[in-house]
C-alpha positions in Angstrom: -89.6 -63.2 -5.9 -89.8 -60.8 -8.9 -91.8 -57.2 -9.4 -93.7 -59.4 -12.1 -95.0 -61.5 -9.9 -95.0 -59.5 -6.3 -98.2 -57.7 -6.1 -98.0 -55.8 -3.2 -94.6 -54.1 -4.8 -96.3 -53.3 -7.8 -98.9 -51.9 -5.7 -96.8 -49.7 -4.1 -95.4 -48.5 -7.3 -98.6 -47.4 -8.3 -99.5 -45.7 -5.5 -96.7 -43.6 -5.8 -96.4 -43.1 -9.7 -100.0 -41.6 -8.8 -98.3 -39.1 -6.8 -95.9 -38.0 -9.0 -97.9 -38.2 -12.0 -99.0 -34.8 -13.8 -101.5 -34.2 -16.0 -100.4 -33.0 -19.7 -103.0 -31.1 -21.1 -102.2 -29.0 -23.8 -98.6 -28.2 -23.7 -98.4 -26.7 -20.3 -97.4 -28.6 -17.7 -94.4 -28.9 -19.6 -92.9 -25.7 -18.1 -92.6 -27.8 -15.1 -89.8 -30.0 -16.5 -88.4 -26.3 -17.6 -88.3 -25.2 -14.3 -86.5 -28.5 -13.0 -83.9 -28.5 -15.8 -82.8 -25.4 -13.8 -78.8 -24.5 -14.9 -78.3 -27.6 -17.0 -76.3 -26.9 -19.4 -77.4 -30.2 -22.1 -80.6 -31.6 -21.7 -81.2 -34.8 -23.8 -84.5 -36.3 -24.1 -85.5 -39.5 -25.3 -88.3 -41.4 -27.4 -88.9 -44.9 -27.1 -89.5 -45.5 -30.8 -87.9 -43.8 -34.6 -91.4 -44.0 -35.7 -94.0 -42.2 -33.2 -95.1 -39.0 -33.9 -96.2 -37.6 -30.8 -92.3 -38.3 -29.6 -90.9 -35.3 -32.0 -94.4 -33.6 -31.9 -93.8 -33.2 -27.6 -90.0 -32.7 -28.1 -90.0 -30.5 -30.4 -92.6 -27.9 -28.1 -90.2 -28.8 -25.4 -87.2 -27.5 -27.4 -89.0 -24.4 -28.5 -89.1 -23.2 -24.6 -85.9 -24.3 -23.4 -84.6 -22.0 -26.8 -86.9 -19.2 -25.9 -86.5 -18.9 -22.2 -82.8 -20.3 -21.2 -81.2 -19.9 -24.2 -80.8 -23.2 -25.6 -79.2 -22.9 -29.1 -77.9 -26.7 -30.0 -80.4 -29.5 -31.8 -78.3 -32.6 -31.7 -79.5 -35.7 -33.3 -79.6 -39.5 -34.0 -79.2 -38.4 -37.3 -75.3 -38.2 -40.0 -73.6 -35.0 -39.7 -73.7 -34.3 -44.1 -77.4 -34.3 -44.3 -78.5 -33.0 -41.2 -75.6 -30.2 -41.4 -77.7 -29.3 -45.0 -80.6 -28.5 -42.6 -78.7 -26.2 -40.3 -77.5 -24.3 -43.1 -81.6 -23.9 -44.0 -82.3 -22.4 -40.5 -79.5 -20.6 -39.9 -80.6 -19.1 -43.5 -76.6 -19.1 -44.5 -75.6 -18.4 -48.4 -76.2 -21.0 -50.9 -78.8 -22.7 -48.2 -82.4 -24.3 -49.7 -85.4 -22.6 -50.0 -87.5 -24.4 -47.3 -87.4 -27.1 -44.8 -89.2 -29.8 -47.1 -85.9 -29.1 -49.6 -83.0 -29.6 -46.9 -84.5 -32.2 -46.3 -83.3 -34.0 -49.0 -80.2 -35.9 -48.1 -82.0 -38.4 -45.8 -82.2 -40.9 -48.2 -80.3 -43.8 -46.0 -83.3 -46.0 -44.7 -85.0 -45.6 -42.4 -85.5 -42.0 -44.2 -88.8 -41.5 -41.6 -86.8 -40.3 -39.1 -85.9 -37.2 -40.2 -87.2 -37.0 -43.2 -90.7 -36.5 -41.8 -93.6 -33.7 -40.9 -92.9 -33.2 -37.3 -88.9 -32.3 -38.0 -90.1 -29.9 -41.4 -92.5 -28.0 -38.9 -90.0 -27.5 -36.2 -86.9 -26.7 -38.7 -89.1 -24.0 -40.1 -90.0 -22.6 -36.5 -86.4 -22.5 -35.7 -85.6 -20.4 -38.9 -88.3 -18.2 -38.2 -86.9 -18.1 -34.8 -83.4 -17.3 -35.4 -84.4 -14.1 -37.7 -86.6 -12.7 -35.9 -83.7 -12.8 -32.8 -81.0 -12.9 -35.3 -79.1 -15.6 -32.8 -80.3 -14.5 -29.4 -78.3 -10.8 -30.3 -75.0 -10.0 -28.3 -73.3 -11.8 -31.2 -74.6 -15.1 -29.1 -74.8 -18.1 -32.4 -78.2 -19.0 -34.3 -80.0 -22.1 -33.1 -78.0 -25.2 -34.9 -79.7 -28.5 -35.9 -76.6 -30.9 -35.9 -76.5 -34.3 -36.6 -74.1 -36.1 -34.4 -73.8 -40.1 -35.5 -71.4 -41.2 -37.3 -73.0 -43.7 -40.6 -71.6 -41.5 -43.1 -68.1 -42.8 -43.7 -67.8 -42.4 -48.3 -70.6 -38.7 -47.9 -68.2 -37.4 -44.8 -65.6 -38.5 -46.7 -66.3 -36.1 -49.6 -67.6 -33.9 -47.6 -63.6 -33.7 -46.1 -62.1 -33.3 -49.8 -64.2 -31.0 -51.0 -63.3 -29.0 -48.2 -59.9 -29.4 -48.9 -60.0 -28.5 -52.7 -61.8 -25.7 -51.8 -58.8 -24.5 -49.1 -56.2 -25.5 -51.4 -54.5 -27.5 -48.7 -51.8 -29.4 -48.8 -53.9 -32.5 -47.0 -56.0 -33.2 -50.4 -53.8 -35.8 -51.8 -53.9 -37.9 -47.9 -57.7 -37.2 -48.6 -57.8 -38.9 -51.6 -55.7 -41.6 -50.7 -57.3 -41.9 -47.8 -60.8 -42.6 -50.6 -59.4 -44.4 -52.6 -58.3 -47.2 -50.1 -62.6 -47.2 -49.6 -63.6 -48.1 -53.5 -63.2 -51.2 -53.4 -66.5 -51.7 -51.3 -68.3 -49.5 -53.4 -70.2 -48.0 -50.4 -71.2 -51.1 -48.5 -70.6 -50.9 -44.8 -70.9 -54.3 -44.2 -68.4 -55.6 -46.9 -65.8 -53.1 -45.5 -66.6 -54.2 -42.0 -66.2 -57.7 -43.2 -62.9 -57.2 -44.9 -61.2 -54.9 -42.4 -62.5 -56.9 -39.1 -62.3 -60.8 -40.2 -59.7 -60.1 -43.3 -57.6 -57.2 -41.4 -57.8 -55.3 -44.9 -58.4 -52.2 -42.8 -57.8 -48.9 -44.4 -57.3 -47.9 -40.5 -53.7 -46.6 -41.3 -54.6 -43.8 -43.9 -57.3 -42.3 -42.1 -55.1 -42.3 -38.6 -52.6 -40.8 -41.4 -55.1 -37.8 -42.3 -56.6 -37.1 -38.9 -53.0 -36.8 -38.1 -52.2 -34.1 -41.0 -55.7 -32.2 -40.9 -55.2 -31.7 -36.9 -51.8 -30.5 -37.0 -52.2 -28.0 -39.4 -53.5 -24.2 -39.0 -57.0 -23.7 -39.0 -57.7 -22.1 -42.5 -61.1 -20.1 -41.3 -60.3 -20.3 -37.4 -63.6 -20.0 -35.1 -66.0 -20.6 -38.8 -69.1 -22.8 -39.6 -66.6 -24.5 -42.2 -63.6 -25.2 -40.0 -66.6 -27.4 -37.7 -68.0 -28.7 -40.7 -64.7 -30.4 -42.0 -64.1 -30.9 -38.4 -66.7 -32.9 -37.4 -66.6 -34.6 -40.4 -63.5 -35.8 -40.0 -64.1 -37.4 -37.1 -66.9 -39.0 -38.2 -64.4 -40.9 -40.4 -62.0 -41.8 -38.2 -65.0 -43.2 -35.7 -67.2 -44.4 -39.1 -64.6 -46.9 -39.9 -63.4 -47.9 -36.4 -67.1 -49.1 -35.8 -67.6 -50.3 -39.2 -64.0 -52.7 -38.3 -65.1 -54.1 -35.5 -69.1 -54.5 -35.9 -68.3 -58.0 -37.4 -67.0 -59.6 -34.2 -69.7 -58.9 -31.9 -69.6 -57.3 -28.6 -70.4 -54.0 -26.8 -67.4 -52.6 -28.4 -69.1 -50.7 -32.0 -72.0 -49.8 -29.9 -69.0 -47.5 -27.8 -67.7 -46.5 -30.6 -71.0 -45.2 -31.8 -71.8 -43.2 -28.4 -68.2 -42.1 -27.4 -68.1 -40.5 -30.6 -72.3 -39.2 -30.6 -70.1 -37.5 -27.2 -67.3 -36.5 -28.8 -69.4 -35.0 -31.9 -71.7 -32.8 -29.2 -68.2 -31.5 -27.4 -67.0 -30.2 -30.9 -70.0 -28.6 -31.8 -70.3 -26.6 -27.8 -67.1 -25.8 -28.3 -67.8 -24.2 -31.3 -70.6 -22.1 -29.8 -68.4 -21.0 -26.6 -69.1 -20.3 -23.5 -73.1 -19.3 -24.5 -73.4 -23.5 -25.8 -76.7 -25.0 -24.4 -77.5 -27.9 -26.1 -80.5 -30.2 -26.7 -80.4 -34.1 -27.5 -82.8 -35.9 -29.3 -81.8 -39.8 -29.6 -83.2 -42.9 -29.0 -84.1 -43.7 -24.7 -81.2 -46.6 -25.1 -78.8 -43.5 -25.6 -79.8 -41.2 -23.8 -81.1 -43.1 -20.5 -77.9 -43.2 -18.1 -76.9 -47.5 -19.0 -75.6 -47.9 -15.8 -79.6 -48.3 -14.5 -80.4 -50.8 -16.8 -78.6 -54.1 -17.9 -76.3 -52.5 -20.6 -73.8 -52.1 -17.5 -73.6 -56.2 -17.0 -72.8 -55.8 -21.5 -70.1 -54.0 -20.9 -72.0 -50.7 -22.8 -71.6 -47.0 -22.1 -74.2 -44.7 -24.0 -74.6 -41.2 -24.3 -76.1 -40.4 -20.8 -73.9 -42.2 -18.7 -71.1 -40.6 -20.3 -72.5 -37.3 -20.2 -73.5 -37.7 -16.6 -69.8 -38.8 -15.7 -68.9 -35.6 -17.4 -67.7 -33.2 -14.2 -67.7 -30.3 -17.2 -71.6 -29.7 -17.8 -75.0 -30.3 -15.9 -77.1 -32.6 -17.5 -80.7 -33.5 -17.5 -82.4 -36.7 -18.4 -85.7 -37.1 -20.0 -87.3 -40.4 -20.9 -90.4 -40.5 -23.5 -92.6 -43.7 -23.6 -96.2 -44.7 -24.9 -98.7 -47.5 -23.6 -100.1 -47.6 -27.4 -101.1 -47.2 -30.6 -98.7 -46.7 -34.0 -95.7 -47.0 -35.4 -93.5 -46.8 -38.7 -90.9 -49.2 -38.9 -89.5 -52.2 -41.2 -90.1 -56.2 -40.8 -86.6 -56.3 -41.3 -83.3 -54.0 -42.0 -84.2 -52.1 -45.5 -88.4 -53.5 -45.5 -90.9 -51.3 -46.9 -91.8 -49.1 -44.1 -94.6 -50.0 -42.3 -97.5 -48.0 -39.9 -97.5 -51.1 -37.2 -99.7 -50.8 -34.0 -97.9 -51.1 -31.0 -99.8 -53.1 -28.7 -100.8 -52.3 -25.1 -97.5 -52.1 -22.8 -97.6 -55.9 -20.9 -98.8 -56.4 -17.5 -96.0 -55.1 -15.0 -93.8 -52.8 -17.2 -93.1 -49.3 -16.5 -96.0 -48.9 -19.8 -98.3 -50.5 -18.2 -97.8 -48.9 -14.9 -97.8 -45.5 -16.2 -101.2 -46.1 -18.3 -102.0 -47.1 -14.6 -101.4 -44.3 -12.6 -102.5 -42.1 -15.2 -105.9 -43.5 -15.8 -104.8 -42.9 -19.8 -104.2 -39.8 -19.5 -100.6 -38.0 -21.1 -98.4 -37.2 -18.4 -95.3 -36.2 -16.9 -93.3 -38.1 -14.0 -90.4 -36.0 -12.0 -88.3 -38.5 -11.5 -85.8 -36.7 -9.7 -88.6 -36.5 -6.6 -89.3 -40.0 -6.5 -88.7 -42.2 -3.4 -86.5 -45.3 -3.6 -89.6 -47.4 -4.4 -89.3 -46.1 -8.1 -85.6 -47.3 -8.0 -86.6 -50.9 -8.3 -86.1 -52.5 -11.7 -89.1 -52.3 -13.8 -89.7 -53.7 -18.1 -89.4 -50.2 -19.9 -90.3 -50.7 -24.1 -88.1 -49.9 -26.6 -89.1 -50.0 -30.3 -86.5 -49.9 -33.2 -86.6 -49.5 -36.5 -86.8 -52.5 -37.2 -90.0 -54.0 -35.6 -92.5 -57.1 -34.9 -95.0 -56.4 -32.4 -96.1 -59.8 -32.2 -92.9 -60.9 -31.2 -92.1 -57.8 -28.4 -92.2 -59.4 -25.5 -89.1 -61.4 -26.6 -86.6 -58.7 -26.6 -88.6 -55.4 -26.2 -88.0 -53.9 -23.1 -85.1 -53.5 -20.8 -85.0 -54.2 -17.5 -84.2 -50.5 -15.4 -84.5 -48.4 -12.4 -86.2 -45.8 -13.7 -85.2 -42.9 -11.3 -81.6 -43.6 -11.7 -82.2 -43.9 -15.9 -83.6 -40.6 -16.0 -84.7 -37.1 -14.6 -88.4 -37.1 -15.8 -90.3 -39.3 -18.0 -93.0 -37.8 -20.0 -95.2 -41.2 -21.0 -98.0 -40.1 -24.2 -100.9 -43.0 -23.8 -102.0 -43.7 -27.1 -99.4 -42.4 -30.3 -99.8 -42.0 -33.7 -97.1 -42.6 -36.2 -95.0 -40.1 -38.5 -95.9 -38.9 -41.6 -92.7 -39.0 -43.9 -91.9 -36.9 -46.5 -91.8 -38.1 -50.1 -87.8 -38.5 -50.1 -86.1 -40.0 -53.1 -85.3 -43.9 -53.5 -84.2 -44.9 -49.7 -81.2 -46.8 -49.6 -80.7 -49.6 -46.5 -77.0 -50.7 -46.6 -76.9 -52.5 -43.4 -78.4 -53.7 -40.3 -76.6 -51.4 -38.2 -79.6 -50.2 -35.9 -79.6 -51.9 -32.5 -81.9 -50.4 -30.5 
């Protein structure tokens, strides 16, 4: 008998959730999470969809508390490095930066643009800029709080950034970079076209990328310890990872997913290395990335994720917070590249985590500290995940991930009824290929 058919087990589950449920009236009880985070140097903040305002808003408030009270100074998000680096320049007040957060979000033109070019991120970025100006990076020579994209879809943009940097520094690696970029020219910035040619026809640019990476890694740093050097270093990492990702994605299986999540971990570590001993990072990503893969059916499919990889690293203390909703609104498309729509999120299915949280809280928002849970919350239960492509009427066929919640997260924020994001009027979204799987 499974969990959905076992009423006595469901009742015991609900009884424990009732005992652990902390109402979230306003933002005050977020302090319970801040206290539980303790001495962790990496905090993972999830979301059950990429189009729900409440997830962004609460993550922003929790991030502000961690920045102000615990000295966190890195925000890493599930976004492209070059686009996010423009916003990073703004929040740090770097020379030549944009004059507003809205302008600084102007490079988020790749579909789905609403993920980062929205009013919640705009408002959070303005807070970060004000905080940095007042606190001067926390004093005592600490770096200012930065905002970085740790994802790896920006193959062409990152290559262009590398060439620009090598031109500026008059680097001897410039010619190899131009040869590498030229190798990708026939694919007209079409990731799928390159993936098919590389993965199925063995016409890849892997050798060129490996050679450029080797040359750049062997050279003396032009601006050692600078953000310019970090920018070039991560753009090179993006180029290497995204080439491997697109080359393997057409073959199916877990490899491309694992390349992506390993890249996000490596990007985060490069940023933390740049920040040095003061580095403390907050990561904003989908629950499918930050919740430990070993507590889901992902492990049986040979998949790893950011949450698992960081928890396995003895050099870091990690605290993961999942987010979810019972019902409400979400922004998504009906297909990859389709026009964005405001969709209705139906009530959580009976027997699901969302349904149980709704019942336990009586329809209120709340927090559950899963680190305090007994063995009952290690029971496998369906936990909803909504991607940028979504069809509400079909969600029962594949939107619930079997999860041991007390193993997947350290805490969970339940927002019972949610509203959709409000996108900024970014120009012409570009749909490149159907790569998002969460």
